[in-house]
SEMARFI-419592 format. One record per residue (C-alpha): residue number from 1; chain; residue in three letters; x, y, z. Coordinates in Angstrom, 3 decimals, always signed. Each point is the difference from the previous one (the first is absolute). Example, Ala and Ser with C-alpha at 12.3 -4.5 7.8 and 13.67 -1.06 7.14 Angstrom:
<atoms>
ATOM  resi  chain  resn        xx        yy        zz
ATOM     1      A   ALA   +12.300    -4.500    +7.800
ATOM     2      A   SER    +1.370    +3.440    -0.660
</atoms>
This chain:
<atoms>
ATOM  resi  chain  resn        xx        yy        zz
ATOM     1      A   MET   -94.175  -121.271    +0.112
ATOM     2      A   ARG    -1.534    -0.351    -3.577
ATOM     3      A   THR    +3.779    +0.462    -1.391
ATOM     4      A   ALA    +1.504    -2.523    +1.801
ATOM     5      A   LYS    -2.525    -2.449    -1.342
ATOM     6      A   TRP    +0.643    +0.913    -3.439
ATOM     7      A   LEU    +3.517    -0.628    +0.516
ATOM     8      A   PHE    -0.607    -3.347    +1.364
ATOM     9      A   VAL    -1.757    -0.754    -2.937
ATOM    10      A   LEU    +2.659    +1.251    -2.499
ATOM    11      A   SER    +2.757    -2.072    +1.616
ATOM    12      A   ALA    -2.048    -3.195    -0.001
ATOM    13      A   LEU    -0.642    +0.605    -3.848
ATOM    14      A   PHE    +3.747    +0.601    -0.498
ATOM    15      A   ALA    +0.630    -3.527    +1.855
ATOM    16      A   LEU    -2.164    -1.911    -1.895
ATOM    17      A   SER    +1.151    +1.433    -3.639
ATOM    18      A   ALA    +3.330    -1.048    +1.099
ATOM    19      A   CYS    -1.305    -3.661    +0.982
ATOM    20      A   ASN    -1.720    -0.184    -3.492
ATOM    21      A   GLU    +2.975    +1.252    -1.958
ATOM    22      A   ALA    +2.360    -2.713    +2.117
ATOM    23      A   GLU    -2.579    -2.556    -1.009
ATOM    24      A   VAL    -0.132    +0.909    -3.295
ATOM    25      A   GLU    +4.278    +0.189    -0.331
ATOM    26      A   GLU    +0.599    -3.077    -2.358
ATOM    27      A   LYS    +3.406    -2.379    +1.013
ATOM    28      A   PRO    +2.452    -0.142    -3.055
ATOM    29      A   ILE    -0.433    -2.764    -2.705
ATOM    30      A   ARG    +2.609    -2.434    +0.461
ATOM    31      A   PRO    +2.330    -0.817    -2.909
ATOM    32      A   VAL    +0.727    -3.440    -0.625
ATOM    33      A   GLN    +2.424    -1.636    -2.751
ATOM    34      A   VAL    -1.719    -2.338    -2.377
ATOM    35      A   TRP    +0.571    -3.198    -1.863
ATOM    36      A   VAL    -2.322    -0.815    -3.320
ATOM    37      A   VAL    -0.382    -3.489    -0.141
ATOM    38      A   SER    +1.568    -1.507    -3.466
ATOM    39      A   LYS    -0.723    -3.444    -0.883
ATOM    40      A   VAL    +3.268    +0.140    -2.388
ATOM    41      A   GLN    +2.068    -2.868    +1.580
ATOM    42      A   ILE    +3.790    -0.629    -0.254
ATOM    43      A   PRO    +1.682    -3.349    +1.199
ATOM    44      A   GLU    +1.510    +0.619    +3.231
ATOM    45      A   PRO    +2.997    -1.560    +1.201
ATOM    46      A   LEU    -0.285    -1.334    +3.288
ATOM    47      A   SER    +3.242    -0.039    +1.811
ATOM    48      A   TYR    +1.102    -2.694    +3.174
ATOM    49      A   SER    +3.247    -0.388    +1.864
ATOM    50      A   GLY    +1.344    -3.178    +0.249
ATOM    51      A   GLN    +3.315    -1.351    +0.303
ATOM    52      A   VAL    +2.352    -2.084    -2.305
ATOM    53      A   ALA    +0.039    -3.766    +1.318
ATOM    54      A   ALA    +1.464    -3.578    -2.015
ATOM    55      A   ARG    -2.520    -1.562    -1.697
ATOM    56      A   TYR    +1.228    -3.380    +1.328
ATOM    57      A   GLU    +0.807    -0.239    +3.920
ATOM    58      A   SER    +1.153    -3.327    +1.784
ATOM    59      A   ALA    -0.514    -0.256    +4.073
ATOM    60      A   LEU    +3.119    -2.107    +0.585
ATOM    61      A   ALA    +0.441    -2.621    +3.554
ATOM    62      A   PHE    +1.845    -2.731    +0.976
ATOM    63      A   ARG    -1.126    -3.420    -0.617
ATOM    64      A   LEU    +0.920    -1.065    +3.317
ATOM    65      A   ASN    -0.451    +0.793    +3.580
ATOM    66      A   GLY    +3.572    +1.431    +1.708
ATOM    67      A   LYS    +1.855    +2.730    +1.510
ATOM    68      A   VAL    +1.546    +2.700    -2.139
ATOM    69      A   ILE    +3.518    +0.279    -0.118
ATOM    70      A   SER    +0.730    +2.571    -2.431
ATOM    71      A   ARG    -1.626    +2.293    -2.295
ATOM    72      A   ASP    +1.862    +1.184    -2.891
ATOM    73      A   VAL    -2.243    +2.840    -1.675
ATOM    74      A   GLU    -1.710    +3.272    +1.126
ATOM    75      A   LEU    -2.858    +1.630    -0.946
ATOM    76      A   GLY    +0.279    +1.511    -3.818
ATOM    77      A   ASP    +3.008    -2.345    -1.081
ATOM    78      A   ARG    -0.211    -1.201    -3.534
ATOM    79      A   VAL    +0.561    -3.801    +0.138
ATOM    80      A   VAL    +0.263    -2.336    -3.058
ATOM    81      A   ALA    -1.393    -3.687    -0.326
ATOM    82      A   ASN    +1.336    -2.390    +2.100
ATOM    83      A   GLN    +1.847    +2.719    +2.199
ATOM    84      A   ASP    +0.032    -1.270    +3.883
ATOM    85      A   LEU    -2.063    +2.194    +1.691
ATOM    86      A   ALA    +0.045    -1.548    +3.817
ATOM    87      A   ARG    +0.893    -3.315    +1.722
ATOM    88      A   ILE    -1.600    -1.766    +3.185
ATOM    89      A   ASP    +1.931    -2.491    +2.201
ATOM    90      A   ALA    +0.847    -3.223    -1.827
ATOM    91      A   SER    +0.706    -2.066    +2.890
ATOM    92      A   ASP    -3.182    -2.215    -0.111
ATOM    93      A   LEU    +0.153    -0.132    -3.465
ATOM    94      A   GLN    +3.410    -1.569    -0.369
ATOM    95      A   LEU    -1.374    -2.303    +2.989
ATOM    96      A   ASN    -2.592    -1.133    -2.392
ATOM    97      A   ILE    +2.096    -0.934    -2.842
ATOM    98      A   ASP    +2.353    -1.818    +2.552
ATOM    99      A   ASN    -2.790    -2.088    +1.222
ATOM   100      A   ALA    -1.452    -0.445    -3.475
ATOM   101      A   ARG    +3.472    -1.105    -1.209
ATOM   102      A   ALA    +0.373    -2.865    +3.181
ATOM   103      A   ASN    -3.442    -1.071    -0.729
ATOM   104      A   LEU    +0.812    -0.521    -3.754
ATOM   105      A   ARG    +3.026    -2.416    +1.034
ATOM   106      A   ALA    -1.755    -2.095    +2.055
ATOM   107      A   ALA    -2.771    -0.289    -2.661
ATOM   108      A   GLN    +2.728    -1.103    -2.871
ATOM   109      A   ALA    +1.632    -2.266    +3.034
ATOM   110      A   ASP    -3.474    -1.813    +0.021
ATOM   111      A   LEU    -0.437    -0.258    -3.696
ATOM   112      A   THR    +3.557    -1.876    -0.236
ATOM   113      A   THR    -1.041    -2.090    +2.433
ATOM   114      A   ALA    -3.409    -0.468    -1.613
ATOM   115      A   ARG    +1.526    -0.256    -3.539
ATOM   116      A   ASN    +2.748    -3.082    +1.199
ATOM   117      A   GLU    -2.804    -1.871    +2.018
ATOM   118      A   LEU    -1.925    +0.109    -3.289
ATOM   119      A   LYS    +3.125    -1.315    -2.455
ATOM   120      A   ARG    +0.088    -2.678    +3.456
ATOM   121      A   VAL    -3.460    -1.350    -0.557
ATOM   122      A   GLN    -0.242    +0.084    -3.467
ATOM   123      A   ASN    +2.904    -2.430    -0.243
ATOM   124      A   LEU    -1.441    -2.216    +2.760
ATOM   125      A   PHE    -3.379    +0.299    -2.176
ATOM   126      A   GLU    +1.636    -1.101    -2.822
ATOM   127      A   LYS    +1.134    -3.178    +1.447
ATOM   128      A   LYS    -3.326    -0.696    +1.808
ATOM   129      A   PHE    +1.238    +0.719    +3.473
ATOM   130      A   VAL    -2.712    +2.372    +0.671
ATOM   131      A   SER    -3.654    +0.839    -1.210
ATOM   132      A   GLN    -1.032    +2.732    -2.065
ATOM   133      A   ALA    -1.491    +1.531    +2.802
ATOM   134      A   ALA    +3.325    +0.609    +1.646
ATOM   135      A   LEU    +1.253    +1.851    -3.321
ATOM   136      A   ASP    -3.174    +2.293    +0.213
ATOM   137      A   VAL    +0.961    +1.113    +3.507
ATOM   138      A   ALA    +3.765    +0.782    -1.027
ATOM   139      A   SER    -1.072    +1.683    -3.228
ATOM   140      A   ASN    -2.566    +2.386    +2.257
ATOM   141      A   ARG    +2.531    +0.429    +2.278
ATOM   142      A   PHE    +2.104    +1.382    -2.672
ATOM   143      A   ASN    -2.129    +2.233    -1.834
ATOM   144      A   THR    -1.353    +1.767    +3.393
ATOM   145      A   ALA    +3.988    +0.950    +0.564
ATOM   146      A   ARG    +0.273    +1.165    -3.371
ATOM   147      A   SER    -3.007    +2.023    +0.488
ATOM   148      A   LYS    +1.114    +1.169    +3.144
ATOM   149      A   VAL    +3.615    +1.246    -1.243
ATOM   150      A   ASN    -1.984    +1.619    -2.601
ATOM   151      A   ALA    -2.267    +1.761    +2.439
ATOM   152      A   VAL    +2.963    +1.115    +2.411
ATOM   153      A   LYS    +1.741    +1.457    -2.978
ATOM   154      A   THR    -2.981    +2.036    -0.910
ATOM   155      A   GLN    +0.226    +1.197    +4.005
ATOM   156      A   VAL    +3.864    +0.681    -0.665
ATOM   157      A   GLY    -0.956    +2.265    -3.054
ATOM   158      A   ILE    -2.650    +1.871    +1.972
ATOM   159      A   ALA    +2.370    +0.797    +2.843
ATOM   160      A   GLN    +2.852    +1.523    -2.433
ATOM   161      A   ASN    -2.760    +1.676    -1.926
ATOM   162      A   GLN    -1.235    +1.575    +3.678
ATOM   163      A   SER    +3.214    +0.957    +0.764
ATOM   164      A   SER    +0.406    +2.208    -2.906
ATOM   165      A   TYR    -3.354    +1.722    +1.378
ATOM   166      A   GLY    +2.018    +1.444    +2.688
ATOM   167      A   THR    +1.335    +2.597    -2.374
ATOM   168      A   LEU    -2.728    +2.000    -1.384
ATOM   169      A   LYS    +0.800    +1.278    -3.845
ATOM   170      A   ALA    -1.687    +2.753    -2.389
ATOM   171      A   THR    -2.288    -1.173    -2.125
ATOM   172      A   ASN    +0.614    +2.471    -2.741
ATOM   173      A   ASN    +1.745    +2.924    -0.854
ATOM   174      A   GLY    -1.425    +3.127    +2.028
ATOM   175      A   VAL    -0.291    +1.965    +2.819
ATOM   176      A   ILE    -0.582    -0.562    +4.017
ATOM   177      A   THR    -2.703    +1.940    +1.024
ATOM   178      A   GLN    -0.845    -1.407    +3.133
ATOM   179      A   VAL    +1.899    -1.449    +2.898
ATOM   180      A   SER    -1.392    -1.736    +2.887
ATOM   181      A   ILE    +3.039    -1.776    +1.598
ATOM   182      A   GLU    +2.826    +0.349    +1.974
ATOM   183      A   ALA    +2.845    -2.236    +1.243
ATOM   184      A   GLY    -0.940    -2.227    +2.773
ATOM   185      A   GLN    -3.620    +0.202    -0.602
ATOM   186      A   VAL    -1.619    -3.231    -0.454
ATOM   187      A   VAL    -2.358    -0.675    -2.991
ATOM   188      A   ALA    -2.408    -2.285    -0.842
ATOM   189      A   ALA    -0.176    -1.951    -3.310
ATOM   190      A   GLY    -2.166    +2.179    -2.377
ATOM   191      A   GLN    +0.296    +3.324    +1.861
ATOM   192      A   ALA    +0.572    +2.813    -2.629
ATOM   193      A   VAL    +3.220    +1.481    +1.244
ATOM   194      A   PHE    +1.016    +2.029    -3.187
ATOM   195      A   ARG    -1.980    +1.716    -2.727
ATOM   196      A   LEU    +1.566    -0.223    -3.696
ATOM   197      A   ALA    -1.083    +2.546    -2.712
ATOM   198      A   HIS    +0.774    -1.977    -3.415
ATOM   199      A   GLU    +2.062    +1.868    -2.346
ATOM   200      A   GLY    -1.535    +0.889    -3.114
ATOM   201      A   GLU    -3.693    +1.405    -0.475
ATOM   202      A   TYR    -0.999    +3.092    +1.958
ATOM   203      A   GLU    -3.426    +1.219    +0.491
ATOM   204      A   VAL    -1.879    +2.892    +1.876
ATOM   205      A   ARG    -2.804    -0.999    +2.399
ATOM   206      A   ILE    -2.780    +2.406    +0.817
ATOM   207      A   HIS    -3.382    +0.187    +1.893
ATOM   208      A   VAL    -3.244    +1.063    -2.072
ATOM   209      A   GLY    -3.435    +0.522    +1.690
ATOM   210      A   GLU    -3.262    -1.528    -1.223
ATOM   211      A   GLN    -0.653    +2.570    -2.087
ATOM   212      A   VAL    +2.613    -0.049    -2.223
ATOM   213      A   VAL    +0.922    -3.986    +0.143
ATOM   214      A   PRO    -3.201    -0.722    -2.377
ATOM   215      A   THR    +1.660    +2.367    -2.460
ATOM   216      A   LEU    +3.334    -1.914    -0.426
ATOM   217      A   GLU    +1.023    -3.135    -1.752
ATOM   218      A   PRO    +3.279    -2.400    -0.465
ATOM   219      A   ASN    +2.265    +1.235    -2.767
ATOM   220      A   GLN    -0.991    +3.703    +0.436
ATOM   221      A   PRO    +2.440    +2.286    -0.853
ATOM   222      A   VAL    +1.309    +2.381    +2.888
ATOM   223      A   GLU    +2.848    +2.643    +0.636
ATOM   224      A   ILE    +1.958    -0.031    +2.875
ATOM   225      A   SER    +2.287    +2.706    +1.409
ATOM   226      A   LEU    +2.223    -0.329    +2.702
ATOM   227      A   TRP    +0.635    +2.281    +2.691
ATOM   228      A   ALA    +3.679    -0.164    -0.227
ATOM   229      A   ASP    -0.215    +1.018    -3.839
ATOM   230      A   GLU    -3.234    +1.671    -0.785
ATOM   231      A   SER    +1.604    +0.950    -3.160
ATOM   232      A   LYS    +0.250    -3.719    -1.073
ATOM   233      A   ALA    -3.108    -1.004    -1.392
ATOM   234      A   LEU    -0.580    -4.028    +0.295
ATOM   235      A   SER    -2.489    -2.322    -1.773
ATOM   236      A   GLY    -1.906    -2.749    +1.523
ATOM   237      A   ARG    -2.757    -2.312    -0.210
ATOM   238      A   ILE    -2.511    -1.136    +2.154
ATOM   239      A   ARG    +0.888    -3.987    +0.999
ATOM   240      A   ASP    -2.258    -0.695    +2.868
ATOM   241      A   ILE    -3.034    +1.318    +1.579
ATOM   242      A   ALA    -0.690    -1.730    +3.468
ATOM   243      A   PRO    -3.588    -1.510    -0.115
ATOM   244      A   ALA    -0.866    +1.217    +3.543
ATOM   245      A   ALA    +0.654    +2.867    +2.016
ATOM   246      A   ASP    +1.944    +0.209    +3.117
ATOM   247      A   LYS    -0.682    +1.332    +3.282
ATOM   248      A   ASN    +0.199    +3.583    -1.004
ATOM   249      A   ARG    -2.460    -0.558    -2.599
ATOM   250      A   THR    +2.515    +0.156    -2.892
ATOM   251      A   TRP    +1.167    -2.265    -2.751
ATOM   252      A   LEU    +3.828    -1.034    -0.848
ATOM   253      A   VAL    +0.658    +1.302    -3.532
ATOM   254      A   LYS    +3.293    -1.937    -1.241
ATOM   255      A   ILE    +1.614    +2.505    -2.901
ATOM   256      A   SER    +3.172    -1.732    -1.965
ATOM   257      A   LEU    +2.587    +2.182    -1.245
ATOM   258      A   LEU    +0.579    +0.063    -3.821
ATOM   259      A   THR    +2.623    +2.273    -0.086
ATOM   260      A   PRO    +3.866    -0.399    +1.081
ATOM   261      A   TYR    +1.016    +2.037    +2.597
ATOM   262      A   PRO    +3.490    -0.499    +1.730
ATOM   263      A   ALA    -0.158    +2.168    +2.970
ATOM   264      A   LEU    -3.392    -1.724    +1.292
ATOM   265      A   LYS    +0.007    -1.277    +3.563
ATOM   266      A   LEU    -1.882    -2.315    +1.611
ATOM   267      A   GLY    -2.445    +2.115    +2.673
ATOM   268      A   MET    +0.216    +3.079    -2.617
ATOM   269      A   THR    -3.277    +2.311    +0.224
ATOM   270      A   ALA    -1.581    +0.253    -2.959
ATOM   271      A   THR    -3.203    +1.687    -1.171
ATOM   272      A   ALA    -2.238    -1.838    -2.514
ATOM   273      A   PHE    -2.367    +1.741    -2.605
ATOM   274      A   LEU    -3.178    -1.696    -0.706
ATOM   275      A   VAL    -2.104    +1.317    -2.939
ATOM   276      A   THR    -3.451    -1.001    +0.194
ATOM   277      A   ASP    -3.002    +1.685    -2.028
ATOM   278      A   VAL    -2.414    +1.749    +2.156
ATOM   279      A   PRO    -3.592    -0.994    -0.673
ATOM   280      A   ASN    -2.179    +2.457    -1.913
ATOM   281      A   ARG    -2.309    +0.536    +3.147
ATOM   282      A   LEU    +2.288    +1.533    +2.182
ATOM   283      A   VAL    +0.769    +3.828    -0.248
ATOM   284      A   TRP    +3.605    +1.413    +1.857
ATOM   285      A   LEU    -0.577    +2.487    +2.786
ATOM   286      A   PRO    +2.559    +1.758    +2.432
ATOM   287      A   ALA    +0.457    -1.642    +3.320
ATOM   288      A   THR    -0.758    +3.120    +1.481
ATOM   289      A   ALA    -3.648    -0.101    -1.558
ATOM   290      A   LEU    -1.012    -3.131    +2.496
ATOM   291      A   PHE    -2.645    +0.838    +2.119
ATOM   292      A   GLN    -1.458    -2.642    +3.044
ATOM   293      A   ASP    -4.215    +0.091    +0.407
ATOM   294      A   ASN    -1.070    -2.274    +2.282
ATOM   295      A   LYS    +3.581    -1.857    -0.187
ATOM   296      A   GLN    -0.927    -0.439    -3.643
ATOM   297      A   PRO    +2.180    +1.707    -2.777
ATOM   298      A   ALA    -1.599    +2.714    -1.741
ATOM   299      A   VAL    +1.225    +3.165    -1.587
ATOM   300      A   TRP    -1.509    +3.833    -0.047
ATOM   301      A   LEU    -1.426    +0.393    -3.388
ATOM   302      A   ILE    -0.649    +3.782    -1.730
ATOM   303      A   GLU    -3.691    +0.973    -0.920
ATOM   304      A   LYS    -0.821    +2.161    -2.760
ATOM   305      A   ASP    -0.860    +3.049    +2.387
ATOM   306      A   ASN    +3.769    -0.634    +1.522
ATOM   307      A   THR    -1.562    -1.768    +3.224
ATOM   308      A   VAL    +1.832    -3.420    +1.411
ATOM   309      A   GLN    -1.808    -3.297    +0.373
ATOM   310      A   LEU    +1.099    -3.284    +1.425
ATOM   311      A   ARG    +0.008    -3.323    -2.874
ATOM   312      A   LYS    +1.292    -2.898    +1.505
ATOM   313      A   ILE    +2.733    -2.121    -1.933
ATOM   314      A   ARG    +1.728    -3.188    -0.244
ATOM   315      A   LEU    +3.461    +0.017    +0.793
ATOM   316      A   GLU    +1.861    -2.570    -2.505
ATOM   317      A   ARG    +3.665    +0.726    +0.560
ATOM   318      A   TYR    +2.726    +2.323    +1.674
ATOM   319      A   LEU    +2.647    +1.113    -2.182
ATOM   320      A   GLU    +3.228    +1.945    +1.024
ATOM   321      A   ASN    -1.367    +3.196    -1.949
ATOM   322      A   GLY    -3.954    -0.378    +0.995
ATOM   323      A   ILE    -2.663    -2.526    +0.346
ATOM   324      A   LEU    -2.122    -1.660    -2.606
ATOM   325      A   VAL    -3.750    -0.144    +0.554
ATOM   326      A   SER    -3.124    -1.103    -1.734
ATOM   327      A   GLY    -3.292    +1.531    +0.170
ATOM   328      A   LEU    +0.335    +3.274    -1.610
ATOM   329      A   GLU    -0.840    +1.242    -3.293
ATOM   330      A   GLU    +2.154    +2.164    -2.672
ATOM   331      A   GLY    -0.331    +3.658    +0.483
ATOM   332      A   LEU    -0.947    +0.305    +3.672
ATOM   333      A   ALA    +2.121    +2.594    +1.867
ATOM   334      A   VAL    +1.378    -1.513    +3.372
ATOM   335      A   VAL    +1.683    +2.081    +2.638
ATOM   336      A   ALA    +3.260    -1.101    +0.679
ATOM   337      A   VAL    +1.359    +2.149    +2.393
ATOM   338      A   GLY    -1.706    +0.842    +3.434
ATOM   339      A   VAL    -2.479    -2.602    +0.176
ATOM   340      A   ASN    -0.081    -0.076    +3.496
ATOM   341      A   HIS    -1.568    +3.781    +0.367
ATOM   342      A   LEU    -2.960    -0.210    -2.018
ATOM   343      A   HIS    -3.574    -1.038    +0.951
ATOM   344      A   PRO    -3.082    -1.170    -2.540
ATOM   345      A   GLY    -1.106    +2.940    -1.555
ATOM   346      A   GLN    +2.838    +2.518    +0.563
ATOM   347      A   ALA    +0.595    +2.302    -2.879
ATOM   348      A   VAL    +3.613    +0.197    -1.095
ATOM   349      A   GLN    +2.387    +1.442    -2.745
ATOM   350      A   PRO    +1.443    -2.580    -2.456
ATOM   351      A   VAL    +3.801    +0.922    -0.879
ATOM   352      A   PRO    +2.115    -2.343    -1.849
ATOM   353      A   TYR    +1.839    -2.924    +1.574
ATOM   354      A   THR    +3.493    +0.916    +0.676
ATOM   355      A   GLY    +1.515    -3.351    +1.371
ATOM   356      A   LYS    +2.277    -2.341    -1.744
ATOM   357      A   ALA    -2.281    -2.523    -1.396
ATOM   358      A   HIS    +1.462    -2.147    -2.529
ATOM   359      A   HIS    +0.409    -3.561    -1.716
ATOM   360      A   ALA    +3.094    -1.726    -1.328
ATOM   361      A   VAL    -0.530    -0.422    -3.841
ATOM   362      A   SER    +2.764    -2.544    +0.390
ATOM   363      A   LEU    +2.211    -1.490    +2.084
ATOM   364      A   LYS    +3.257    +1.284    -2.162
ATOM   365      A   ASP    -1.593    +3.728    -0.246
ATOM   366      A   GLN    -1.912    +0.672    +2.920
ATOM   367      A   THR    -0.955    +3.766    -1.471
ATOM   368      A   ALA    -2.585    +1.752    +2.232
ATOM   369      A   VAL    -3.290    -0.098    -1.416
ATOM   370      A   ARG    -3.678    +0.618    +1.041
ATOM   371      A   PRO    -3.026    -3.152    -0.821
ATOM   372      A   GLY    -1.545    +1.948    -3.201
ATOM   373      A   GLU    +3.031    +2.059    -1.305
</atoms>
């Protein structure tokens, strides 16, 4: 009986010893990749996709209501100034001309009668057979008839001009970029039926966000690269910056192309590189270093004892190869990878960051370098 009790006690001691060993056993320290904050900044080229457009475009419309009887151009056709583009039914226009000419003939007949009457009354007045009042009446009738003839002549000219409005002509050399009518369609005066991109100066149109638009100014140089020929670098200059944002909260920026390029086509996709100076208060981080603490941007800092603590930051700008933030001092070690698997005070093992972090030194020589190197 005593032997059984001793065996029970020994087994209990062994169990407690095993539990203590399990509790004492430490978890392995997590290795994390580290990025050391540097304030050495390099001008950052920001790239934006846009498209080639003509600097000047016109919406073309008929000046009269009417039914389209023919359309002579297609989308994308090149046209020259005064080339016929489309015609509307001119039957009513010819009737207006005929009516105006008939009115002119009637007015001219009245003028002839008034002139003869005035001559007759003048002869009688000279012979003292009629009074001055009769002469004044005849003179007024003549002047009225003459004014009516001039007015009807103007109406004839208007009717003849309107007959020419039945044919819509190109205002400039260029390319038809929009067609909105077909034969048989009834159009209203002023309704845009074609869009004409004028031949000559071309530009690239891009949209930028509110973080970038304050750093831009007119005449700022820009480098353009075409997707169709990335080896060809074109020079540009900012011509116009929209004064207000569009519905997407972006600003339209128009960049005039300064380099001739014969193969350039309207609608081509282009990339515009904008060089802006990064403010000294901003530092660069890999995008993978970004963490959220109560929906606020933050990063994990590595303390001297190799534990991690959260630091809230201000996210200033997204870049293609990282982020720009404020609120960090030079020399701080930031966890660059694996931020979602940490908790405050956790011990970590720092290892160098191996991601592809770089800034482009220039637009033409995009050599991969790290800030501070």
